[in-house]
Residue, then its C-alpha position, 0 to 999 in steps of 0.5 A: m914420752k908416749a912415742f918413746f914408750y911405744f918404741c920400747s914396747m916393740k923390743y923384746l928380750i928372749a932369754c934362752l937358758g942353759n950352761i956354757g961349756a962343751e960338756y953341757a952342749n948336748t944335755r937336757h938342761n941346755i934345751g934353751f940354748m938349742v932353741a936360741d941356735h935354731l931361732a938364729k938359724d931361722l932368722e939368719c943371725t949370729f951370736t956374739t959374746s957380750r956382757l953376761a951372755m952370748v947376744s944376738e939382735m934379731k927382727h921379726k914383723g917389725r919387732q926387735m928381739i934381743v936374744i940372749k944365752p946367759t954365760t953365767y951358768m943356769n943358777l945365776s941366769g937372773k944376772a944376765v936377764k936383769y942386765w939386758a932388760t935394764q940395758e935395753k929398757i925392755p918392760i917385764e911383759n916383753i920378756l920371754v924365758v925359754c927353759d927345760d921342764l921336768a914336769l912335761p913329757t919330752g918335746t911338750l911345749r907350754m907358754k905361760k904368762k907367769g908362775s912359780d919357778g917350779g923347782h927350776n933354779g934358773l927361773k928361781n934366780i930370774i924371779e929373785a933378780l927381777g923381783s917378780s914372777e910376772f914374765c912369760r916363759l916357754r917351757i919345753g918338756i924333757g921328761n922325768d925318766y930317772a931313778k929316785g935321787k938321780q934328778i940332777d944327773y938326768v937334767i945335765g945328762e946327754w940326750k938319748q938318740s930317741e929323745i933327739d928324734e922327738i925334740q928336733p921337730r919341736l925346735d921348729v915349733a918353739v921358734e914359731m912360738i917365739k916369733s908369734f909371741v913378739a908378733i901377736g902376744p902371749d894370749l893368742t900364742m898360747n891359744q894357738y900352740n899350747n896343748k898341741 
């Protein structure tokens, strides 16, 4: 039994949030998908269509990562996260959700071990589906440069070139943070990367 639990504890679910469809591909809300694609490129892996998500199995430092891009649309991300966590027998402490955050300046990266949904519908649905907010999340700042009442338009709006220039180098750091999360855990990763 112990050996089985140890095996399970070496497996991680990396849930990178976004919306499927070409019309959403270059939008701020899809930063999670951008990170997933960057991670796949870094580890020379590809995604395949599976139940409720595009899925890729990746390995780093002897750890197995199940990386998903939910195909449920953002507001129902919890369906995909719960399904794959259950399917792969991944404990909640080994789940990392990668998503955008309006409250952080563009390109800012913050890892947290738990927390509220912060008004993010994807996180809200995941918390509801898992029945807990005790999962790690990597929040990526997309800024909040929008007029009153225009939040939704901003979030699902396309990046400006100046923002892309800011975001691109941060994708490399996000990938390093994900690999660090599975290799050395969230605490050391937060100490090393948060506020940088």
